N, C-alpha and C positions, 0 to 999 in steps of 0.2 A: 504495499500498498502505500503510493508516494507520499502521502500528506502525514504518516506517520512520524515522528521525532524520534531519535534515540533515546533523548530523556524520559518521555512517554514512555516508550517500551521495558526501558530498565525499569522504571518503577513498576511496570506491569510484570515483569519480571520476577520481583522481588514478591509481589501479590500472590503471584500463581505457584511461587517456591513455598511461601509459607502455609498456603493454603490445601497443596497438593504434593509437596514435597518436591525434592532437585531433581528426582530422577521420575518422574511423571510425563506422561505423553504431554500435559498442558503445557510445562516448563519447554519441552522439544519444539512445539510448536510457536512460542516466542522466540527462544533462539532462531528459528528458521528467520522468521520476521526480522528481528535484529539482523541476521547475516545479510536478509536482501536489502536492506538499507545500506549496508557496507558494500554490496554487490552493486548497485546504484552508483554510489559514490567512487568506484572503481579500486575500491581498496580491498583486493581480492585474496591477500593473505587472511586478514581478520574475518574477511566472509568465511574463506575455506574453511578456518579455526572452530568458528563456530557451527556451521552444517556437520561438519564432522562430530562435534560433540553432540548435536541434536540426533544426528543418525544413531549415533552410539546408544542413546536414550531410547529412541525410537525400538532398534532393533532386540533391547532388552525386556521391553513389555511383556508380560503374560500372554497377552494374544496382541502380538505386533501387528500394526497396520501397513498393511503392503503398500496402501494409496501413498500415505506420509512416507514410507523409508522410499518408494520409488522418485517420490517428489524430491528428498534430500538429494539421492544420487545422481538425478537428474541435472539440479544445482551445480553440484561438483565438476561433474562433467561439463557442463556449460562454464564453469569457471577454469577447468583445465583447458578448455579452447580458448578462452579469452586469453590466458597467459601465453598460451602458444603463438597467438596472432600476435601478441606484443613483443614477446622476446622469445622468440622459439620455444623449444618443449620445456613444459613446467619445471623438469627437473634439471635444468641447466642453470638451475640455483648454485650448481657446483661451482659456478663461475664466481661464486661471493667468497669463495673459502680463499685465505690469505695465500698468495701464490709462493711456491717454492722455488721459481723462476727456473723450471726446469724447460723451457720452450720460451726460444731459441737456445741451444748451449753452443756458445762459442768456446771451442776445445784450445784453441791456439790464438797466442797475442800477435803474433809477428809469423812473417814466411807464408801468407797467403797467397797461392801461387795463382795463375790467370788459369781460367777454365780452359778444360780438354775441348777438342775438335769434337763435333755431333757425332762422329763416327768411332771415336776412341772412347767417347762416353758410353755410346750402346755395348761396345766389346768389354769395357771394363770401368763401369760405371763410377764416376768420384764419388765417395763416401757410401758406397753401397747403392745410392739413389739412381735408376735408370730414369730414361724418358718417358717411359709406360709409367712409371710411380707418379712420375710430376703430373701426366695427362690425366690419368685416375683422380686426383688431387682436385686438380682443376675442374671436371668433372662432379666431384662430389660439390664443390662450391655453387657451380649451375644449380644443380638439385635442389640446393638447401635454399637458394633464392628464389627459385620457382615454388618452393613449398611454404617457406617462412618468411618469404620478400628480402627484398635488396639490403635491406637494414635490419638485421637483428643480429643476436649473441652468437648463435651458431655460425653464422658467416664470417664473424668477426675471430672467432675461436679458427674456424676452418681456415682462413686466411694467414691465421698466423702460424698453423702447423705446416701451410705450404711454405711459409717463408722460412719454417724449421727446416725442409727437405732441400732448399734452396742453398741455407747454410751450409748443409754436409757438403753440397758440391761446391761451397764457396763462390758463390755465384752471388756478391752482393749486390749488385746495381737490381736483381731479380727482387732482392727481399724489399728494396726500400719503398716501390709503391704498395706492396700488402702489406706491411707494418704500420704504414701512414694509414691507411685506409680502414684497418683494426681501431687503430687510436681514435680514429674520427667517430667511427661507429660507436665504441665502447663509452666516449665522453657523451655523446649522444642518448644512448640508451639508460646507462646506468647515473650519468650526472660526473663532471670534472673532478669531484674531489674523491672517488670512489677507490677502492685497494686497487681493483682489477685494473683499472687505468694508471696508475703508478707502473702496473708490470708493462703494459704496453709504453709507455714513457721510457722505462730502463731497456726493455728488447730494441726500441729504437735508438736511443742515447749509446747502447754498446756498439749498433751498428756503424752508427757515425762516428765512434771512436777508430774501429777498424778500417774506417775509410778516410781517417785522419781529418774527420771534421770537427775538430776539437771544440769549437765554439758551439755549434750545434748540440753537440753530444751534452755538453756542461750545463746548457740551459735544459735541455731535457732532463737530466738526471736531479738537476735541482728542484725542480718541478715534482718529480717523484718521490724525491725525499720529503718535500715538504707534506705530501699527502700521507705518505706513511709516517710522519712524523704526529701529525693532527690525529691519524686513526690510531695510531698504536703505542704513542709516546714517543720523546727524543731519542731514548737509549735501547731501543727495541733492536734486535737481531737483524729484521728486515730494513730498518733505516740503515743499520751497519753496512748490508751488502749493498745499497747504493752508493754509499759514501767512500766504501772501497774503490767504487768505478771513478767517482770522482778523485781521488786521491791518485789513481793512476794519471788520469788527465794532467793534473798538475804538475806531475813527474815529467810527462811528455811537453808540455809548455814553460817546462825549468822553472818552476815554483816551487822549489823542494822544501822551503821551510814550512810553506803552507800544506804540503804535500805530508811530511812527517806528523804536524799536529792532527792534521785529519785520520792518519794510520793510528795514530796512538789513541784517538777516539774511537777508531774500530776496533781497536784489540781492548781498549776497555768494555765495550759495549758486550763484546762476545764473552768474558770473562762475568760480565754481571747477568748475562742470560745463557746460564748454562743449559737450562733446560725450556724451549719452548714450549714443549709439550706441557709442563704444570701451568703455564701462562693460558694457554688454550682451553685445558680442560676446565679452569677457572672461568674465563669466558662463556664456555659452553654450559655450564652447570648454571650457571646464573642466568643465562637465557632461556634455558630448559626450564628451570623453575617459574620462569616468568612467562611462560608459554610461548615465547617468539623462538618459534620453531625452524623458522627458515634461516635465523641468524645463529641458533644454535647448532642446526646442520654444517653451516659454512664453517663452525669454529672446532667442530668433533671431526670433519673430514680436514680439516689442517692438521689436527690432532693425528688422524690416522697417516695423514704423508710422513708427519714425524717417526712415527712408531714403524716405519720401514726398514729403520737400522736395528731394531730393537730384536733381541732373541722369541722365540716364539713362545717362550715361557715367562715371559715378561709379564707381569701383572698391568702395567700400563696398557699393553696390547687387549687384553680380555676388556677391561674396562671402558678402554674407548670403543671397541667393537660393541658391547653393550649398549652404551649410550647411545650411538648410531644408529642402532638396530630400533631402539625403543622410540626415536625421533621418527623413523621412517614407519613403523607401527603406528604412531597416532597420527601419521599423515597419510596412512590406509595404503602407503606404498610399499605393499607386501612381497613385491617381485625385488625391490632393493634390500628389504630386511632379510629373504631369503639365505644369501650367501653370505652374510655376516654372521647370521645362527648357525649356519653349518661350521664356518670356521670356530665359533665358540665351542661346539658339541666336539669337535677334533680335538681343541687345546685341553680340554675337560677331559677327556677319554684317557689322552696322551700321559695328562699330569696325575690326575687323581683314579685311573682305573675304570675299567668299564662298569663297576657296579655302585660308585659314590652317589650320593644323593643330589649333588649338583649334576652329574651326568643325566640324571633323570631328569631333572628341572631343565636344562636345555635340550633335549630330546623333547620334553613337552611343550615347549615354547617354538621350536622349527616345526613339530609337527601342526600346531595351530595356524602358525604361516601357510602350511601347505594346506589345509584344509580350507582355509579362507579363500585358496587360490583354486580349489575344484582338484589339487592333487591328493585324492583320496587315498589311493594304495601308498602313499609314501608317508601320507598322514598316520595310516594302520600301522605300518612297521615301527614307525618310532613312538606313537603309543604305547606299542606292543613292549618296545623297549624300557619306556617311564615306567610302564605299570609294572615289569618283571622286577624292577628296582624299588619301586614303593612295597609292594608285595613282600620282599626281602627284609627291608628296613621297618616298614610301619606295621607292616601284618596285612591280612587279607581283610579284616573287617575294619581297617581306619578309615574315616571320611575321605580323605584325600586317594587313599587305593581306590575306592567306590567311584568317585569322581573320573578317575582314569579309565576303570571298566567302562562306564558307561562311555568316554570317548572315543575308546578303542572300538568297542562294538559298534558306535554309530559310523567312526569311519570305515570300518571294515563291511559294513553294510552296503553304507555310499560306494564302495570301491567294487563290491560285487552287481551293485545295480549299472555302474560304468562300463563294467564287463559286458554285461549282459546287452545292453544296451548296443556297444559296438558290435556285438557279434550278430543281433539281430538285424543291423542295417547290412553289416557285410554278407548276411545268410539270405537277405529277400529275395523272393521269388525263388530260392533253392529248396530242394528236398528236407534239409536239414531243420526241423522245428527247434522253437525254444525248449522245449520239453526233451525232446531228445538230445540236446546240447549238454542240458544240465544230467541227464544220465550219464552220458559220456563220461563230463568232468567230474563226476564225483566215483566214478569207478578208477 
């Protein structure tokens, strides 16, 4: 209802909560109305969170209204489409994460040789990147432009990756227009002070460094540093990463005293920031508790990047996987939560043994994710694993064991129905009947 104000609806929500309880269908309906207001204001992240809460309440009712559930799901799909139209796929929120500056990678500071002739490149492609790989990357950009529009974060990311391919071939002139266009798009779509913009500025600044355009490089790197200082603080290690390149330029331009001072700053920052993971964990937890799921997702994704050097048994890795999986669960991105939960289960089995209670919990969580995606056979196997552990630890009559037994029976029943339906479809018009198949199967 366009005439409804947020203030009126929030008051009505309090009234409905007091009268019917916070888990009532009446509260779900009001949450949906509030979400509609945010949707009309194009505040899609807030609308998505409210519709998800409303849908969770509606699905949990003793007699769920399929009409209401269908309405909320349609609204969520509509939000997803709007986000796709605005900035590419909705889960391109991965661009929010603090960059690790892995693209492009400039592996050498000097000795960059002229590009080889076309025939030589095909016979022995420089950097392992053939002309076909370049052509495929260009075609990918063209397809993205057709699907998501000429200006989208997907296109900007694809252009940066193509620039990385040219970087491996040491074709610096080919890189420049791609990085300039990626920067322009991201400034327009994300805002000039977004962290992802600082990465594009740094990429272009490093390119100009290698092209010996030191004035242009220094100006871009200074802008990148200002953005990172504003977002992360003046002594963050990502600020030091940019400052390190500024110091290199100072040495190239014979400003040795300034370079020494900046190099000391870089060294101090890195000593101070022994673990970026701790900072990212703190920020991610705070944002998660505040319900800012997209921002929290960005921090935990960055924390997962930091975990790339950790051992598989490092508790920081498990904690990161668990929190990121929880965010995807709350956002109903079950396909993204599933591989994280598989990794959690594998770690638990390796460290604790197959009969530990934490292994049972991890198996149960993964089973629920599989069930939500209609993977009932996988869910049944995982519920069986969790049930066996619960029976050994808690006993057959414990309430948690009973719940797992019911979950396993439900998943097994749905899995058998899926098999039956597939066989019916595959044997339509044949002499083998449903009852005949089951007889053969049971023998």
